[in-house]
C-alpha positions in Angstrom: 99.5 -110.0 82.3 102.4 -112.2 81.9 104.2 -114.4 84.2 106.9 -112.1 84.4 104.9 -109.1 84.7 102.8 -110.8 87.7 106.0 -111.5 88.9 107.5 -107.7 88.9 104.0 -106.2 90.1 104.3 -108.7 93.4 107.8 -106.9 93.9 106.7 -103.6 93.5 103.3 -104.4 96.2 106.0 -105.8 98.6 108.2 -103.1 98.2 105.2 -100.8 98.5 104.4 -102.9 101.9 107.3 -102.6 103.6 107.3 -99.2 103.5 106.4 -97.2 106.9 104.5 -94.1 105.1 101.3 -96.6 103.4 98.3 -96.1 105.7 96.8 -98.8 106.0 93.3 -98.7 104.0 96.3 -98.7 101.2 98.1 -101.3 102.4 95.2 -103.8 102.4 94.2 -102.9 99.1 98.0 -103.7 98.0 97.4 -106.8 99.9 94.3 -107.8 98.7 96.2 -107.3 94.9 99.0 -109.2 96.2 97.3 -112.4 97.1 95.0 -112.4 93.7 98.6 -111.8 91.6 100.1 -114.6 93.9 97.2 -116.4 93.2 97.8 -116.2 89.5 101.3 -116.9 89.3 100.9 -120.2 91.5 98.3 -121.2 88.8 101.0 -120.6 85.9 103.6 -122.6 87.9 101.5 -125.6 88.3 100.7 -125.2 84.5 103.8 -125.2 83.6 105.1 -127.8 85.8 102.4 -130.1 84.6 103.7 -129.8 81.2 107.7 -130.3 82.2 106.7 -133.7 84.1 104.9 -134.5 81.2 107.7 -135.3 79.1 110.5 -137.0 80.9 114.0 -137.9 79.4 114.9 -141.5 79.0 118.9 -142.8 79.2 119.1 -143.2 75.6 118.0 -139.5 74.7 114.6 -140.7 73.6 111.5 -138.5 75.3 108.7 -140.6 76.2 105.3 -139.2 77.9 104.9 -139.7 81.4 101.1 -140.3 82.5 
């Protein structure tokens, strides 16, 4: 699942959980899935952040790898 698909699914889960007609058992299943999707998204963001932090642009326009 791509990051964008994960975010879309999280939005769907949040919308479903906001409804008053969701049975408790289904709400718990949705909540568990939401936590799993949130962990996936968080890991993807952490990986992307690490890649972005690796390259730092110097004042002269040259990119340098950061340790």
